[in-house]
N, C-alpha and C positions, 0 to 999 in steps of 0.2 A: 581471560586466559593469559597467563604470563608468556612472554616471549621465550623461546627455547634458547638456552645458553649451553655452551659446551661443558660437559661434565669433567671434573678433574679425574685423572686416572686413579683408579682404586686398585689396590693390590688384590690379586686373586686369592681367594680363601684356600688354604691347604686342603687337599683331598684327604678324607678320613679313610685310612686303609682298613682292610678287614681285621688285622690284628688289633689296631686301636679300637675298632668297634667292639671286638670281643672283650678287650680289657675293660672298656667302659661299661659293657653289659654285665661283666662279672662284678665290677665294683658296685654297680647299681644293685645287683642281687644281694651282695653282702650287706649293703646299707639297709636294704629292705628287711632282710632277716634279722639284723640287729634291732631295727625299729620294732619288729613284731615281738621280740623277746622282752623288750623293755616295757614295763607296765605303764599305762597312761595315767598320769596324775595331773589333772587340770589345776592350774594355778588358782590360788584363793582370790586373786584380784579379778578373775573373770567370772566369779559366781554371779548368778542372776540376781538382780536387784529389783526391788519394788519401790513404788513411790512412798514417801513418808506417810501420806494419808492412809494408804492401804495397809501399812505396817502398824500404824497406831491404833486403828479401829479395833482389832482383836484384844489388845491389851486393855483398852477401856471397857470392853465387854466382859473381861474375866474378873470376877470379884476377888479371887485369891491372889491376883497379880502374877500367876505362873505364865510361862511361855505358852502360846497357843499351839495346838496340835492339829488344827483343821484350817483349811482355807476359808476365807470369807465367802459368803454366797455370791457377791458380785464377781469376784475373780473366778470362782468355780463356774459361773455362768459363761464368762468370757472364754474360759478354757474349754468348756463343753462345745461352744460354737466352733472353736478352732479345730478341735480334734474329732468332730463329727463328720468325717468324710468316708462314705462307703467304699470309695475306690482306693483307700489307703493300702499301699503295698510296699514291699521292701525295694528300695532304690539305693544303689551303692552310694556311699558318702564320697565327697570329693577327696582326692589324694592330698598328701602333704606337699608343700613346695619343694622343688628340687633345684639344685644349681644348674642342672642341664635339662632342657626340655626336649623330649623325644618327639620328633615330627614323624608320625606314622603314616602320613599321606604317601601313597605310592607315586613316585615320579619316574616314569619310564619303567625300568626293570629293577630298580634298587630303592632302598629306604635310606633316609638321611637322618643324621643326628645333628641338630642345630644347637650350638652352644649359645647361651644368652649372656654376654658380658655385662658387668655392672655399669660400664660406661663405654661409649664408642671409642674405637681406636683413634689415636691421634694422627689422622691423615689429613687434617685441614678441611674436612667437609662435614656438613651437618647430616645427622641421621634422619632418614625419612620416616614420617609417621606411619606410612604403609610399608610393611615388611614384604619385600619381594626377593625372589631368588636371583642371584647374579651369576652369570655364567662366564666361563673363561673367554669365549668368543662372542659373548652377547653384547648388546648395547641398547640404547633407547632410540626409537624412531618416532617420527611425527606423522600424523595422518592415520593410516591403518596399521602401521608396523607394530609399535609397542616394544615390549621387552623380548628380545630374542635371546637365546641362551645356548651355550655349549658347555662341555665339561661337566662341572658339578652344578651349573645353574639350572638348566631345565625350565626356565621361566616361560610363561605363555605370553603371547603378544597382547597388548592393550587394545581394547576396542576403539578408543579414540586417540591413542598415542599419548606419550608423555614427554614433557620437557625435562630439562636437567633439574629443575626445582620441583619439589613434590606438589601435586595439584592440591593437596590438603593444606598447603601453606599459602594459598592464594587468599587475598583479602577482598573486601568490597572495593569496587572501582572508585566510589566516592563515599568517604566516610562522613564528611561534614556536609549535611544537607543544606545548611544555611549558605554555605559557599556555593553549592550547586545552584540554589535558587538565585543567589546574587549574580552568578555568572550568566545564568539564563536570562535574568532580567536585563543585564547589561547588553547582551546580544540583541534582545528584543528591542531595547531602547535605540540602539544604533540603527537597526533596520527600520524601526518605526520613524525615526528622524528622516531617513531616506524616503519613506512613504509620505511623510508630511511635506517634504520638499516637492515631491511629484504631485501631491494633492494641491499644493499652492498653484503650480503651473497649470494643472488640469482645470481648476476652477477659474483661473485668470483667463485661460483661453476661451472660456464660455462667453466672455465679454465680446468676442469677435462677432457674435450673432446680433446683439443689439446695435453694435457699431455699424455692421453691414446694413441693417434696416434703416438706421439713421442716415447713412450715406446715400442709400437708394432714394429715400424720401426727399432729402433736401438737396441732393446734387444731381443724381442720375436723371430723376424725373424732370427737374428744371432745366438741365443742360441737354437732355436727350442725347447723351454721348454713349454710344455702344462700346467704344474702347474702354471708357471708365468702368462700365458695367462688367465687362469681361475681366478686367484687371482685378476689380474688387472681388468678383466671384472666385477667381483663381486663388487669390490670397486667403479668402475665408475657407475655401475647401482645403487648402494646405494647413491652415491653423486647426481645422476640425480633424484632419488626419493625425496631426501631432497630438491633439487632445485625446483621440481614441487610443493611440499607441501608448501614451503616458498612462492612461487609465488602465490599459491592459497590464502594463508593467507593474503598477502599484498593486493590482489585484494578485498578480503572480507572486510578488514579494510577500504579500500578506499570507498567501497560502504556504510559502516556504517558512515564514515565521511561525505559523501554527504548527506545521509538521516538526520544525526544529524544537519548538518549546515542548511538544509532547515527547519527542525523542530524548531530550535532555532531562526532563523532569519525570518521565514515566518510570524508569527503574528506581529512582530515589523515592517516588511516591509509593510504589508497590512495596519497596523494602521497609519504609517507615510504617505503612499500613499493616504489613505482616507482623512487625514488631509490636505495634500498638494493639493489635487485635488478638494477642496471644492469650487473653483471658476468655476467649470463646466468642466474642462479639464480632460481627461482620460489618459493623457500622463504618469502620475506617476504610473498608474497601470501596465504599461509595465515593470516596475521593477520586478514584479512577474515573468515575462518571463525571465528576467536576472537571477533571482535566480535559475530557472530551467536550464538555460544554464550553470551556474556555477556548478550545480550538474552534468550535463552531462560531463563537462570538467574533474571534479574530477574522474569520473568513466571511462573516455575514455583512449585511448592509448597514447595520447600526454603527460599526466602527468607522466605515467610510463617511457616514453622516457626521460623526464627531470630528473627523479630519476636515470636513468642509466648513466647520464652524469658524476656525481661525481666518478664513477668507472673507467673512462677513464685513470686516472693516473696509476691505477693498471695494466691495459692492456699495457700501454706504458712501464711501468717498466719491465713487462714480456718480451716485444719485445727487450728492451735494454739488458736484461740479455742473450737473445739468441745471439744478435750481435748488437753493437752500430750503425753500418751503417743502419741496418733495423729500429732500433728505431728512428734514425734521419729522415728517410723517412716518417714514420708514423706521427711523431710530426709535420713535415713541412706540411703534408697533412691536419692534424687537424687544424693548424693555418689558412690554406687557406679556409677550410670549415667554420671556425668561421667568417672570413671576408665576405664570401658569405652570411652567416646568417645575419650579420649586414646590408649589402647592401639590402638584401631582406626585412628586417624590415623597412628600410628607404623608399623603393619603395612602399610597400604595406600599410603603416600606413594610409595615406590620403584616398586612395580608399576604404579601409575597413571601415574607419570612415564614409565616405559618404554613403556607402552601408547600414550600420547600421542605419544611420539617416533617409534615405529615406524609409528603410524597416519599421521603427517604424511609420512613417507618413502614409504609406500604411495600416498598421494594424489599426491605428486610423480611417482611412476612412472606412475600412471594419466594424469596430465596430459601427461607426455612421450609416452605412447602415443597420446593424442588428437592432439597436435601432429604426430606423425610417422605418422599413420594410413596415408597412401599408401605410404610406404617399408615399413612393417611388412607391409602386405598384399601389396605387389609382391614382396617377397623372402621371404615366408613366415616372418616373425619373430614371429607372434602367440604361438606356444607359449613362446618364450623370454621375451617381454614379460610374459605371464601368470605364468610361473614366478617372475620377479623380483618382480612385484607380490604373488604368493602368499606368497613368503618373508617379505616385510615384514609383510603382513597377518597371517600365522600368528604371527609374534613378537608383534605387537600383541594378537592374541586370547589368546595364552598369558598375557601379562602381565595382561590384563583378567580372565582366569579366576582367576589367583592372587589378584588384588586383590579380586575379587568373592567368592571363597571366604572370605577374611578378613572381608570386610564382612558376609557372610551369617552367619558364625560369631558375630561380635560382636553382630549384630542379634538372633540367636536368644538369646544370653545375656541381652541387655537385655530382651527380651520375657519370658523366664523370670523375671527379677528383678521386672519390673513386675507380672506376674500373681501372683507369690508375695506381693508387697506388697499386692495387692488382698485376697488370702485372709487375710493377716496383719491387715490393717485390720479386716476383717469379724469375724475370730475374736476379736481383742483388744477390739474394740468391743462384741461380744456379751458378753464377760466383764465389761466395765465396765457394760453395761446390766443384767446380772444382779445386780450390786452396787448398782444404782440410781444410778450416776454418769452414765449416758447414757440418752437416750430412743431409741426406734426411728427416729424422724425424723432425729435427730442422727447416728445411725449411717449411715443411707443417704446423708445429705448429705456426711459425711466421706469415704465411699467414692468418691462422684462427684468431689468436689473434689480428692482425692488422685490420682485417675486423670488428671484434667486437668492437674495439676501435673507429672506425670511424662511426659505425652504429648509435649511439645516436645523433651525430651531424646532420647526414643526415635526421634522423627521425624528429628532431626538426625543420629543415627547411621545410619539407613537412607538418608538423602539425602546422606551424606558424600561420595560419589563426585562428585555434581554440584557440591558446594561446592569440592572440590579442583580439578576441571576449570575451574570459573569463576575460581578464584584464579590458576591457571596461565595461563589466557587473558588475564586482566588484566595479569599480570606481563609477558607477551610484548608486549601492546599498549603498556604503559608503557615497556618497554625500547626498542621500535621508535621511539616518539615522542621519548623523551628523548635517544636517541643519533643522531637524524637530523641530517645536516649542514645541512638546511634550517632548523634552529632559529635559526641566526645570520643576522640580516637584514643583507644587504650594501647598501652605498651604491650607488645607481643612477648609473652613470657616464655620461659623454657618449656619444653614438652612436659605435659602433666604426668605425674607418677600414679595418681589415683587415690591419694589420701583424702578422705572425706571427714569433715568436722562440722557438726551442727551444735551451735551454742545458744542455749536458752531462747529458742525460737518462739515467738508469739505472732499469731496471725489473726487479724480481725478484718474481714473483707469489707471495704467501703461499699455503700454507705451504711451498712448494718453495723450493729454493735455486738454481734454474736461472736464469741471466741471459738475459733475452729481448732487452733493449736495453741498450747499453753505450756511454756517451759520445756520444750522438747530438746534434749541434748544427747548426742552420742558421737562416737568416733570410730572410723574404720581405716585400717591400714591398707596399703596397696595390695590387691589380690584377695582381700577378705570379702565374704558375702554375708548378707544379713537379710532375713525375712521379717517383714512388718506385718503383723497379724492383728486382728481385732474385728469387731462387728461393723456393720455398715454404718456410715455416718460418723465414724470416729476420727476422721481427718487423714486417713492413710493416703488417698489419692491426692489430697491437697499437699501433703508432705512430699509426695513423689514429684508433683509439678514444681514445687519449690526447689527440689534438688537439681532439676534441670534448668532452673532459671526462668520458668514460665511466669511465675508470680514471685513477688518480693515480700519477705517477711515484714510485718509491722514493727517488730523489734527482734533483736538477736541477729545472728550471723550464720550463713551457710558458706563454708569454705571448701575449696578444692586445692590441695597442696598449700594450705595455710593462707590462701588468697581468697578474699570474698568474691563470690560469683559476679557481683556487680562490677568488679574491677578487672575482669577478664575481657579480652577482646571477643566480641560476640562470635566472629567467624572461628577463631581459634578454640573457643569454648565448645562450639558446636562440633568441631572436629574431634574433641576429646571426650565427648559424651554420646551415649546411645540411649534412646528412649523408646519404649513400647507402651503406648497409652492403652486404656481399656477399649476405647472405640478405635480400632485400627482402620485408617483410611489410606488406601493406595492410590497412586496416580494412574490415569488412563495411559499406560505405557507398558513396555515389556517387563517381565519378571526381573531381567537383568538390570534394566534401568531403575526399577524400584529399589532393588537391593543396593545399587550404587548411589542412592539418594539423588537421582536424576543428574548426576555429574557426567558430562560427555567425555571428560578426560580420565575417567576411572579405568584402571587396568583390569584385564581378565583375572589376573592373579588376586587382586584385592577383592573382586566380586566372589571368586571361588573360595577364597579364604573365609569370607564372611558366611557364605552358605555352609561351608564345612564346619565352622565354629558353631553355627546354629543347628547343625545336623538336619539340614533341609535338602541336601544335594540329592539324596535318593528320591525324595518326594517330587522334586522338580523334574527328575529324570523320567517320571511316569507320564509327563505331558508329551504330546507328540512333537511339539516345537521346543521342548526343553526350556532353556533360559530365555528363548525368544518368544515365549507364549505371551500374547497380547492380553492385558487386563482391561476390562471394560470400566466404564464410569461407576457402575454399581459393584465392581469387584469380580464380576463373572470372568472366567469360569471357576473361580476359586470358592471353596466353602469357607465358613467362618473360621474353622480351625486352620485351614491352609493360609488364609489371609494373615492370621496371627503368627504363623511360623515364618511367612515371608517378612512380616514386620519385625520379627525377632532377628532375622538375618540382616535386615537394614540397620537395626540397632547396633549390631556387631561390625558393621562395615567401617573400614578405615582404622581398625585396631584402636578403638576408644579406650580410655583409661577408667571410665566409670559408666556403668550401664544401669538404668532404672527400668524395671519391668513392673508394670501395673496390671495385676491379674493376668500373667502370661499364660496360664493354663485354664482360663475360663471356658474356652471353646475346644479344648484338646481332649482327644480320647486317650485311652491307656497307652498306645504306642506313641502318641504325641507327647504325653507326659514323660515317658522314658527318654524320648529325644531331647526334651527340655532339660532333664536331669543330666544327660550327657553334655549338653551345651554348657551347663554351669560348670561341669568338670573341666571342659576345655577352657572356659573363661578363667578359671582359677589357675590352670597351667600357664596361661598367658599373663597372669597377674593383673587381671581386670577386676576392679572392684564392682561387685554386683549387689544391687538392692532390689529385692523382689517383694512386691506387695501382693498378698494372697490371703484367701480365706479357706484354702484347701490344704490339709496337713501333709499330703503326699509330697509337696515341694519342700517341706521343712527339713527333710533328711538330707538335702543336697546343699545346705548352707552352713556357715560357720557359727552365726549368731542368730538369735530370735529376739524381736522386740514386740511387746504387747502394748497396743494403744487402746485407751478407753477415754471417751469424751475429750479427745485432744491432748491427753497427758500420757506419759510413759508409766504404765503399771508395772512392767517387769522387763528386764533386759539382761541377757547373759549368753553363755555358751549354748550351743545347740542341744547337746545331750542333757545338760542340767535343766535347760528350759523345757525340753520335752518331758523329762521326768516330773518336773514341778507342775507342768500343765496337765499331765495325766493324773497326778495326785489331786489337783484342784478340780478337774472334771469328775473325778470319782468320789468326791466329797470327803476324802480324808487326806492326811498328810499335813506337812508344815510349810505351805507355800509362803505365808506371810513371815513366819519365824525364820525360815531359811533365807528369804529374800531380805528381811530386815537386818539380818546379821551382817550382810555385806553392804557397805555404804554406797550411795548413789555416786557414780563417777562424776567427778567435777569437770565441767566444761573447760576446754583449753582457751 
């Protein structure tokens, strides 16, 4: 959330007097009457067009070469599918654009007329993407205040408060994930260096115990000095106390490092995963589990064992000082253990990798079962789901067993080598003691120090699995952050107007070679609306997802205000676009929060405006808690149609400039479809470009243009009335769909 900054003083809007209102109303009535008397003559450039293939087929079929008078069977079939809706009824068409938009929402006891200027007044301040009423005595507050208003404002307070800058202008906190990862690693390195220094002293202080035994054996027992014993004991107890305190401190630091790493990387990992998984896969979200696994590794015993390895030379030096022969024995054993560790790494790398891969697939299957619990239970699919999950889990467990077998085998060999070294040290040291070259205390000290020197290597072998898993988890996190398209910080462009341009779009989803969209081109001006119709599997939903940036075309361009969608800042583009998918998913939160796109700083004005635009305010009012109604994980207590209408309000939140609706009336009843038609009328009044994907003709009367898709190509595109006439002719088996469409050239892409 951006810090609140004082707003520049804005001039109060002049109050519209009743006389001015009356004059505006009279002028509006006169313009409407003049428009009614003028006959509508659609321009020739907007005649519906058909693809060249569809236009050429009838000519080849006619032996006389005359113009065809009937539609081809394929287009007639497509038209019949589009126009075969039993619930088709008269719905008023959207009105023409007006210079002044009449706001008919009742505010207090009066109605307002809000004039829409072509450009903001030159007051030195930016226009906010969310239109809110400003009062003469109102202002913006933080916390629970929001927009208060007096005079002509009448604004409602924001639920979370607003700052001087629009909440929709906020950007991601960290755009460059590589920089985030680099900063996090630098902080971890600095803290780990501190832990390494503490580990050096912690392990060095362990030497006080063999030194204490050596002094007791060779000095205290021979001198029988109680004072010497007390002094040595006090010193060793002090060293042990320091050892314990330093060990506690390094463990506390490691815990802080783990928490700091997850805090720093968590938002970036989740953002990158959300961006990477927009094709419908949840595999990227498994990286959040990798982040937790990395945290467990940092706080676990394996990392402490690794920090103990650099102290091995100190222990070896101590053994060499006792006697070179004993030092050579310990050094040789250390080299053998290192070779065993390398062999263990080679043997377990592939099985551990397979176990991790199959484990992730099993988790994805479990997540899919959780999301589709109702379908699975309703159709008795639990055994099949469990069977698929069981196969993946079984493969993961098999790989884990193989890897663990190798690990246990190598660990047993290393343990045998270490214990054999202990026996060798004691035996060889005893032989040296018999020759008078060592004392009993030196022999005991060498045995203890030698054991401490070999313990980190053996511990690393036993904990090798955790190290490999942590390394793989870090590699996946690094790959996700480094390859995220959010790394490139885009220039924040001026507020979008809503012009949509699609240029020769081709889409072939990898790794298949099936063409979903081929040569799709069209253009919509701000405020225009278009319906995309066609049979199932023609690429309508794919085109809708491409229009909102969820998928990228294989070739061609999709532009918003002449700028390719890939060059828009993701946050700004999301603020400029509304999207209603076929499968509407709501968050387990209140209706208000879902409409506000889960933004805590959303104002009540913006929420109400979205609900009013989508014509869902009356529906929400029927709930006992109104906008505060809590929605469950499964969408309860909302029905399918109610969820769709709440999703429609969410799409219109924030005054977007382009809204894509994928089957917006699939779950709606007749009143719901009427409300949807009214929503399209309001969207046109606000100059919002709307693209509706539908198979039901009742929605076609509320749009400006209609495009017919078949097999991923544009079969026909034109004005609503002309397209409806041609579609009816095509569905009826007569008429000149191809001839009329072929007469108008296909619009050239910009």
